[in-house]
MMTF fields as JSON, N, C-alpha, C and O atoms, coordinates in Angstrom:
{
  "mmtfVersion": "1.0.0",
  "mmtfProducer": "UNKNOWN",
  "numBonds": 471,
  "numAtoms": 472,
  "numGroups": 118,
  "numChains": 1,
  "numModels": 1,
  "chainsPerModel": [1],
  "groupsPerChain": [118],
  "chainIdList": ["A"],
  "bondAtomList": [4, 2, 8, 6, 12, 10, 16, 14, 20, 18, 24, 22, 28, 26, 32, 30, 36, 34, 40, 38, 44, 42, 48, 46, 52, 50, 56, 54, 60, 58, 64, 62, 68, 66, 72, 70, 76, 74, 80, 78, 84, 82, 88, 86, 92, 90, 96, 94, 100, 98, 104, 102, 108, 106, 112, 110, 116, 114, 120, 118, 124, 122, 128, 126, 132, 130, 136, 134, 140, 138, 144, 142, 148, 146, 152, 150, 156, 154, 160, 158, 164, 162, 168, 166, 172, 170, 176, 174, 180, 178, 184, 182, 188, 186, 192, 190, 196, 194, 200, 198, 204, 202, 208, 206, 212, 210, 216, 214, 220, 218, 224, 222, 228, 226, 232, 230, 236, 234, 240, 238, 244, 242, 248, 246, 252, 250, 256, 254, 260, 258, 264, 262, 268, 266, 272, 270, 276, 274, 280, 278, 284, 282, 288, 286, 292, 290, 296, 294, 300, 298, 304, 302, 308, 306, 312, 310, 316, 314, 320, 318, 324, 322, 328, 326, 332, 330, 336, 334, 340, 338, 344, 342, 348, 346, 352, 350, 356, 354, 360, 358, 364, 362, 368, 366, 372, 370, 376, 374, 380, 378, 384, 382, 388, 386, 392, 390, 396, 394, 400, 398, 404, 402, 408, 406, 412, 410, 416, 414, 420, 418, 424, 422, 428, 426, 432, 430, 436, 434, 440, 438, 444, 442, 448, 446, 452, 450, 456, 454, 460, 458, 464, 462, 468, 466],
  "bondOrderList": [1, 1, 1, 1, 1, 1, 1, 1, 1, 1, 1, 1, 1, 1, 1, 1, 1, 1, 1, 1, 1, 1, 1, 1, 1, 1, 1, 1, 1, 1, 1, 1, 1, 1, 1, 1, 1, 1, 1, 1, 1, 1, 1, 1, 1, 1, 1, 1, 1, 1, 1, 1, 1, 1, 1, 1, 1, 1, 1, 1, 1, 1, 1, 1, 1, 1, 1, 1, 1, 1, 1, 1, 1, 1, 1, 1, 1, 1, 1, 1, 1, 1, 1, 1, 1, 1, 1, 1, 1, 1, 1, 1, 1, 1, 1, 1, 1, 1, 1, 1, 1, 1, 1, 1, 1, 1, 1, 1, 1, 1, 1, 1, 1, 1, 1, 1, 1],
  "groupList": [{"groupName": "UNK", "atomNameList": ["N", "CA", "C", "O"], "elementList": ["N", "C", "C", "O"], "formalChargeList": [0, 0, 0, 0], "bondAtomList": [1, 0, 2, 1, 3, 2], "bondOrderList": [1, 1, 2], "singleLetterCode": "X", "chemCompType": "L-PEPTIDE LINKING"}],
  "groupTypeList": [0, 0, 0, 0, 0, 0, 0, 0, 0, 0, 0, 0, 0, 0, 0, 0, 0, 0, 0, 0, 0, 0, 0, 0, 0, 0, 0, 0, 0, 0, 0, 0, 0, 0, 0, 0, 0, 0, 0, 0, 0, 0, 0, 0, 0, 0, 0, 0, 0, 0, 0, 0, 0, 0, 0, 0, 0, 0, 0, 0, 0, 0, 0, 0, 0, 0, 0, 0, 0, 0, 0, 0, 0, 0, 0, 0, 0, 0, 0, 0, 0, 0, 0, 0, 0, 0, 0, 0, 0, 0, 0, 0, 0, 0, 0, 0, 0, 0, 0, 0, 0, 0, 0, 0, 0, 0, 0, 0, 0, 0, 0, 0, 0, 0, 0, 0, 0, 0],
  "groupIdList": [1, 2, 3, 4, 5, 6, 7, 8, 9, 10, 11, 12, 13, 14, 15, 16, 17, 18, 19, 20, 21, 22, 23, 24, 25, 26, 27, 28, 29, 30, 31, 32, 33, 34, 35, 36, 37, 38, 39, 40, 41, 42, 43, 44, 45, 46, 47, 48, 49, 50, 51, 52, 53, 54, 55, 56, 57, 58, 59, 60, 61, 62, 63, 64, 65, 66, 67, 68, 69, 70, 71, 72, 73, 74, 75, 76, 77, 78, 79, 80, 81, 82, 83, 84, 85, 86, 87, 88, 89, 90, 91, 92, 93, 94, 95, 96, 97, 98, 99, 100, 101, 102, 103, 104, 105, 106, 107, 108, 109, 110, 111, 112, 113, 114, 115, 116, 117, 118],
  "secStructList": [7, 7, 1, 7, 7, 6, 6, 1, 1, 7, 7, 7, 5, 7, 6, 6, 2, 2, 2, 2, 2, 2, 2, 2, 2, 2, 2, 2, 6, 6, 6, 2, 2, 2, 2, 2, 2, 2, 2, 6, 1, 6, 6, 1, 7, 1, 2, 2, 2, 2, 2, 2, 6, 6, 6, 6, 6, 6, 2, 2, 2, 2, 2, 2, 2, 2, 2, 2, 2, 2, 6, 6, 6, 6, 6, 6, 1, 6, 6, 6, 1, 5, 7, 2, 2, 2, 2, 2, 2, 2, 2, 2, 2, 2, 6, 6, 2, 2, 2, 2, 6, 2, 2, 2, 2, 2, 6, 2, 2, 2, 2, 2, 2, 2, 2, 2, 2, 7],
  "xCoordList": [49.302, 47.538, 47.058, 47.468, 45.296, 45.29, 43.626, 42.665, 43.769, 42.607, 43.328, 44.526, 42.457, 43.209, 43.968, 43.753, 44.493, 45.405, 45.461, 45.621, 45.403, 44.628, 45.244, 44.857, 46.561, 47.665, 46.836, 46.725, 46.136, 45.889, 44.087, 43.421, 43.912, 42.498, 41.997, 42.867, 41.123, 41.403, 41.294, 40.951, 41.803, 42.175, 41.065, 39.934, 41.469, 40.371, 40.859, 41.823, 39.311, 38.77, 39.696, 39.801, 40.155, 40.685, 39.192, 38.84, 38.653, 37.067, 38.412, 38.749, 39.227, 39.97, 39.754, 39.26, 40.147, 41.079, 38.523, 37.935, 38.008, 36.725, 35.951, 35.567, 35.994, 36.055, 36.171, 35.31, 38.082, 38.064, 37.59, 37.612, 37.114, 36.537, 34.781, 34.319, 34.349, 32.819, 33.046, 32.115, 34.718, 34.046, 34.603, 33.732, 35.196, 35.879, 34.622, 34.31, 33.874, 32.845, 31.56, 30.939, 31.542, 30.35, 30.816, 30.074, 32.399, 33.57, 32.728, 32.078, 32.711, 32.581, 30.898, 30.584, 30.347, 28.936, 28.479, 27.293, 28.848, 28.484, 28.437, 27.788, 29.475, 29.049, 28.464, 27.477, 27.894, 26.799, 25.567, 24.514, 25.337, 24.577, 23.464, 22.347, 24.893, 24.847, 24.329, 23.425, 25.362, 24.612, 23.468, 23.122, 22.336, 21.724, 20.708, 19.898, 20.898, 19.801, 20.22, 19.768, 20.878, 20.719, 20.33, 19.65, 20.154, 19.373, 17.985, 17.13, 17.651, 16.263, 15.246, 14.197, 15.627, 15.035, 15.518, 16.642, 14.701, 14.592, 15.529, 16.391, 15.301, 15.736, 17.498, 18.092, 17.756, 18.622, 19.673, 19.652, 20.566, 21.565, 22.379, 21.674, 23.327, 24.604, 25.714, 26.657, 25.088, 27.064, 26.602, 27.62, 25.545, 25.245, 25.447, 25.203, 25.722, 26.418, 27.549, 28.097, 28.022, 29.696, 30.122, 31.114, 29.321, 30.072, 29.597, 30.539, 28.628, 27.874, 29.471, 29.985, 29.945, 30.77, 33.189, 34.309, 32.181, 33.326, 33.797, 34.396, 33.0, 32.66, 33.642, 34.455, 33.32, 34.205, 35.768, 36.21, 36.594, 37.375, 37.9, 39.074, 37.261, 37.05, 36.785, 37.461, 35.81, 35.995, 37.371, 38.046, 37.232, 38.641, 39.636, 40.509, 40.202, 41.239, 40.671, 41.019, 40.219, 39.509, 40.089, 40.751, 39.256, 39.852, 41.002, 41.177, 41.971, 43.386, 43.64, 43.927, 43.652, 44.267, 43.356, 44.34, 42.753, 41.82, 42.828, 43.498, 42.475, 43.464, 45.307, 45.884, 45.883, 46.875, 47.408, 48.553, 45.66, 45.667, 45.334, 45.597, 44.972, 44.214, 45.82, 46.125, 46.634, 48.178, 49.104, 50.047, 49.121, 50.148, 48.715, 49.36, 47.773, 47.928, 47.986, 48.233, 47.752, 48.485, 50.322, 51.135, 50.155, 51.984, 52.527, 53.669, 52.012, 52.255, 51.845, 52.484, 50.777, 50.911, 50.57, 49.634, 51.793, 52.443, 51.728, 52.2, 50.942, 49.716, 48.896, 48.23, 48.651, 47.819, 46.557, 45.878, 46.501, 44.811, 44.458, 45.191, 43.999, 43.714, 43.048, 42.294, 43.201, 41.822, 43.392, 43.28, 44.105, 45.716, 45.458, 46.173, 44.379, 43.771, 42.75, 42.749, 42.155, 40.854, 41.058, 40.579, 42.13, 43.291, 43.593, 43.478, 44.361, 44.862, 43.461, 44.001, 42.569, 41.769, 40.694, 39.619, 41.176, 40.623, 41.231, 40.918, 42.586, 43.096, 42.919, 42.556, 43.12, 43.077, 41.992, 42.023, 40.464, 39.471, 39.389, 38.589, 39.983, 40.482, 40.735, 39.625, 41.325, 42.606, 42.598, 43.378, 40.701, 40.356, 39.291, 39.084, 38.22, 37.839, 38.321, 37.537, 39.23, 40.15, 39.89, 38.869, 40.825, 41.078, 39.708, 39.59, 38.246, 37.487, 36.758, 36.153, 36.592, 36.675, 37.427, 36.713, 39.142, 39.886, 39.118, 38.72, 39.037, 39.007, 37.626, 37.27, 36.592, 35.279, 35.828, 35.484, 36.589, 37.253, 37.258, 36.344, 38.344, 38.062, 38.482, 39.142, 37.4, 36.302, 35.554, 35.702, 34.854, 33.598, 34.664, 34.41, 36.134, 36.971, 36.977, 36.68, 37.256, 37.383, 36.08, 35.981, 35.175, 33.744, 33.659, 34.196, 33.163, 33.384, 34.633, 34.662, 35.637, 36.802, 35.821, 35.336, 36.071, 35.212, 33.451, 33.247, 32.76, 32.182, 32.604, 32.716, 33.112, 33.571, 34.435, 34.562, 34.872, 35.749, 34.55, 34.589, 33.462, 32.864, 31.446, 30.662],
  "yCoordList": [36.431, 35.537, 36.636, 37.178, 36.298, 37.553, 35.878, 36.22, 34.594, 34.09, 32.962, 32.686, 32.385, 31.463, 30.025, 29.471, 30.053, 28.965, 27.905, 28.243, 25.874, 25.186, 25.444, 25.0, 26.464, 26.184, 26.989, 26.753, 28.505, 29.509, 28.995, 29.765, 28.118, 28.246, 28.123, 28.693, 27.707, 27.273, 26.059, 25.283, 25.806, 24.759, 23.429, 23.565, 22.463, 20.82, 20.315, 20.173, 20.045, 18.891, 17.26, 16.439, 16.938, 16.109, 14.657, 14.416, 13.936, 12.947, 12.432, 13.288, 11.179, 10.157, 11.031, 10.256, 12.497, 12.366, 12.633, 12.242, 13.389, 12.832, 11.378, 11.003, 10.842, 9.354, 9.008, 8.308, 9.247, 8.626, 8.244, 7.233, 9.701, 10.318, 9.509, 9.019, 9.497, 9.356, 7.673, 6.902, 7.103, 5.35, 5.649, 6.044, 5.522, 6.251, 5.694, 4.65, 7.375, 7.318, 6.773, 6.892, 5.806, 4.943, 3.669, 3.286, 3.042, 2.502, 2.303, 1.264, 3.168, 3.873, 3.318, 2.491, 3.757, 4.209, 1.987, 1.735, 1.593, 0.479, -0.541, -1.562, -0.201, -1.422, -0.394, -0.876, 1.038, 0.776, 1.075, 0.962, 1.304, 0.596, -0.728, -0.692, -2.444, -2.765, -3.522, -4.349, -2.87, -3.325, -2.78, -3.173, -1.21, -1.137, -2.26, -2.926, -2.266, -2.938, -4.35, -4.414, -5.171, -7.164, -5.893, -5.469, -4.546, -5.052, -4.255, -4.124, -3.525, -2.92, -4.444, -4.892, -4.679, -6.148, -7.396, -7.887, -7.643, -9.605, -10.234, -11.055, -9.752, -10.846, -11.68, -12.709, -10.174, -10.264, -10.382, -9.515, -11.35, -11.781, -10.353, -9.346, -10.281, -9.644, -10.301, -9.709, -12.198, -12.673, -11.909, -11.834, -11.405, -11.651, -9.401, -8.741, -8.988, -7.458, -8.083, -8.016, -8.716, -8.599, -8.966, -8.464, -9.771, -10.29, -9.174, -9.065, -8.336, -6.505, -5.635, -4.817, -5.951, -5.154, -5.429, -4.942, -6.889, -7.281, -6.847, -7.194, -5.773, -5.167, -3.506, -3.382, -2.814, -2.251, -1.746, -0.621, -3.256, -3.506, -3.537, -3.31, -3.735, -3.598, -2.237, -2.05, -1.237, -0.073, 1.127, 1.988, 0.489, 1.203, 0.95, 1.606, -0.741, -0.715, 0.366, 1.275, -0.026, 0.873, 3.281, 4.131, 3.091, 4.531, 5.284, 6.299, 4.365, 4.088, 4.23, 5.406, 3.385, 3.133, 4.569, 5.256, 5.17, 5.944, 7.628, 8.287, 7.787, 8.658, 8.529, 9.605, 7.556, 7.331, 7.756, 8.075, 7.654, 7.566, 9.354, 9.726, 10.48, 11.771, 12.518, 13.644, 11.849, 12.619, 12.416, 13.207, 11.245, 10.803, 12.033, 12.327, 12.399, 12.864, 14.592, 15.313, 14.628, 16.344, 16.655, 17.557, 15.271, 15.602, 15.253, 15.054, 15.266, 14.704, 15.471, 16.01, 16.403, 17.732, 19.056, 19.847, 18.878, 20.025, 20.413, 21.528, 20.42, 21.346, 21.691, 22.406, 21.129, 22.193, 22.051, 22.838, 20.839, 20.591, 20.547, 19.84, 20.833, 20.203, 19.258, 18.618, 19.042, 18.242, 18.027, 16.852, 18.267, 17.378, 17.161, 16.359, 17.923, 18.074, 16.657, 15.954, 16.716, 15.706, 14.279, 13.475, 14.133, 13.073, 12.39, 11.174, 13.834, 12.62, 12.97, 12.539, 13.325, 12.734, 11.346, 10.751, 11.385, 9.822, 8.581, 7.395, 9.585, 7.998, 7.783, 6.66, 8.587, 8.099, 7.693, 6.488, 8.295, 7.483, 6.595, 5.761, 6.302, 4.454, 4.031, 3.677, 3.928, 3.554, 3.008, 2.527, 3.642, 3.593, 2.526, 1.658, 3.069, 1.438, 0.415, -0.37, 0.401, -0.636, -1.4, -2.06, -1.254, -1.469, -2.169, -3.342, -1.126, -1.914, -3.009, -3.736, -3.443, -4.225, -5.309, -6.285, -5.478, -6.133, -6.878, -8.042, -5.902, -6.638, -7.358, -8.082, -6.814, -7.684, -9.413, -10.591, -8.683, -10.499, -11.265, -12.002, -11.12, -11.299, -12.095, -13.134, -10.655, -11.602, -12.662, -13.817, -12.408, -13.761, -14.613, -15.363, -14.778, -15.724, -16.358, -17.535, -15.998, -16.426, -16.773, -17.841, -16.311, -16.855, -18.313, -19.421, -17.961, -19.842, -21.083, -22.313, -19.965, -21.209, -22.139, -23.224, -20.625, -21.497, -22.204, -23.008, -22.147, -22.666, -23.459, -22.729, -24.615, -25.772, -26.364, -27.586, -25.785, -26.642, -26.449, -27.498, -25.609, -25.42, -26.5, -26.644],
  "zCoordList": [34.771, 34.908, 36.38, 37.406, 35.042, 36.195, 36.797, 37.485, 36.375, 36.925, 38.262, 38.189, 39.428, 40.637, 39.345, 38.267, 39.987, 39.663, 40.269, 41.442, 40.173, 41.661, 43.012, 44.094, 42.7, 43.87, 45.23, 46.434, 43.889, 44.482, 45.507, 46.199, 45.337, 45.247, 46.728, 47.386, 47.494, 49.046, 49.038, 48.146, 50.764, 50.632, 50.742, 51.208, 50.358, 50.252, 51.413, 52.165, 51.103, 52.109, 52.677, 51.766, 53.709, 54.009, 54.763, 55.917, 53.134, 53.656, 54.604, 55.422, 54.624, 54.633, 56.692, 57.511, 57.227, 58.322, 58.956, 59.964, 57.746, 58.116, 58.797, 59.905, 57.374, 57.975, 58.538, 59.071, 59.246, 60.517, 62.027, 62.729, 62.163, 63.064, 62.999, 64.03, 62.283, 62.123, 62.035, 62.264, 61.59, 61.385, 63.717, 64.491, 63.919, 65.568, 66.375, 66.948, 66.029, 66.441, 67.182, 68.238, 65.447, 65.393, 66.53, 67.434, 66.223, 66.833, 68.13, 68.246, 69.027, 70.219, 70.568, 71.424, 70.003, 69.526, 70.302, 70.516, 70.39, 69.92, 70.641, 70.414, 72.014, 73.218, 73.666, 73.109, 74.356, 75.318, 74.115, 74.743, 73.113, 72.909, 72.316, 71.801, 72.876, 72.78, 74.012, 74.128, 75.077, 76.74, 77.35, 78.464, 76.238, 76.744, 76.208, 76.853, 75.302, 74.528, 75.502, 76.645, 75.102, 76.388, 77.141, 76.207, 78.447, 79.747, 79.322, 80.197, 77.516, 77.751, 77.08, 77.543, 76.505, 74.834, 75.59, 75.699, 75.921, 76.15, 75.058, 75.375, 73.536, 72.922, 73.144, 72.821, 74.043, 73.501, 74.636, 75.51, 74.699, 75.901, 76.606, 76.672, 76.947, 77.896, 76.68, 76.153, 76.367, 75.82, 74.271, 73.583, 73.632, 72.595, 72.666, 71.656, 73.485, 72.944, 72.741, 71.641, 73.663, 74.239, 72.489, 71.96, 71.873, 70.942, 69.9, 69.114, 69.543, 68.756, 69.177, 68.413, 70.264, 70.931, 70.237, 70.389, 69.312, 69.062, 67.498, 66.48, 68.187, 66.567, 66.049, 65.133, 66.701, 67.568, 67.654, 67.891, 67.314, 66.741, 65.315, 65.023, 64.742, 63.807, 63.007, 61.996, 63.407, 63.043, 63.515, 62.95, 64.976, 65.141, 64.957, 65.526, 63.566, 62.878, 61.363, 60.609, 61.498, 60.111, 60.137, 59.543, 61.173, 61.887, 61.614, 60.939, 62.476, 62.236, 60.751, 60.533, 59.45, 58.476, 58.129, 58.406, 57.915, 58.06, 58.236, 57.44, 59.658, 60.025, 59.331, 59.174, 59.064, 58.636, 57.376, 57.053, 56.329, 55.268, 55.476, 54.332, 56.151, 55.455, 56.112, 55.722, 56.994, 57.271, 56.408, 56.436, 55.332, 54.495, 53.12, 52.113, 53.064, 52.84, 52.384, 51.417, 53.198, 53.828, 54.424, 54.627, 54.48, 53.891, 52.066, 51.649, 51.765, 50.188, 50.101, 49.197, 50.514, 49.936, 50.58, 50.705, 50.91, 52.372, 52.815, 53.035, 53.146, 53.941, 53.859, 54.608, 52.59, 51.147, 51.985, 52.645, 51.73, 52.883, 54.289, 54.98, 54.567, 56.374, 56.789, 56.056, 57.904, 58.702, 59.533, 59.883, 59.795, 60.575, 62.202, 62.802, 62.925, 63.785, 64.38, 65.39, 63.451, 62.915, 63.087, 63.887, 61.855, 62.059, 62.889, 63.038, 64.0, 64.592, 66.077, 67.096, 66.316, 67.194, 65.816, 65.886, 65.366, 64.656, 64.948, 65.054, 65.071, 64.649, 66.779, 67.129, 67.664, 69.02, 68.928, 68.68, 69.04, 69.123, 68.48, 68.905, 67.383, 66.479, 67.901, 68.3, 68.569, 69.119, 71.051, 71.872, 70.94, 71.945, 72.027, 72.875, 70.073, 70.342, 69.413, 68.877, 69.262, 68.551, 69.972, 70.165, 70.854, 72.857, 72.911, 72.559, 73.539, 73.788, 73.056, 73.845, 71.47, 70.202, 70.862, 71.095, 71.38, 72.104, 73.156, 73.218, 73.919, 75.549, 75.709, 76.638, 74.044, 74.706, 73.391, 73.3, 72.836, 72.191, 73.145, 73.515, 73.614, 75.512, 75.888, 75.925, 76.498, 77.533, 76.928, 77.328, 76.106, 75.174, 75.481, 76.423, 74.83, 75.157, 75.979, 75.778, 77.089, 78.589, 78.808, 79.412, 78.562, 78.714, 77.853, 77.871, 77.485, 75.944, 76.57, 76.528, 77.174, 77.809, 79.419, 79.741, 79.982, 80.873, 80.617, 81.527, 80.081, 79.644, 79.138, 78.153, 78.712, 78.126, 78.997, 79.083, 79.471, 80.747, 81.833, 82.477, 82.385, 83.787, 83.615, 84.553]
}
């Protein structure tokens, strides 16, 4: 055989790993941008910014699921596709984003509870 086979070609791309990092970074960018908007814009309140921060939990969970898929793809290809480090970073940042979003949801819930009883 003179030609290259599919197994001898260059490493494939692991788009799930890259997507995981992208979702996690967007999820981590939401809280500071929301609170910056609440501080600079009169139309946005702090409660609305905290509500927007709850979206970080959704993006963090999506990042964790994508990282899981990326690591499974690496395992199934016996390491032929790269991106293991990228998937691990995406999983870590996704977990941080998930925790930030859940914390904001708890804060919003306690705020609503205090307004209801207070």
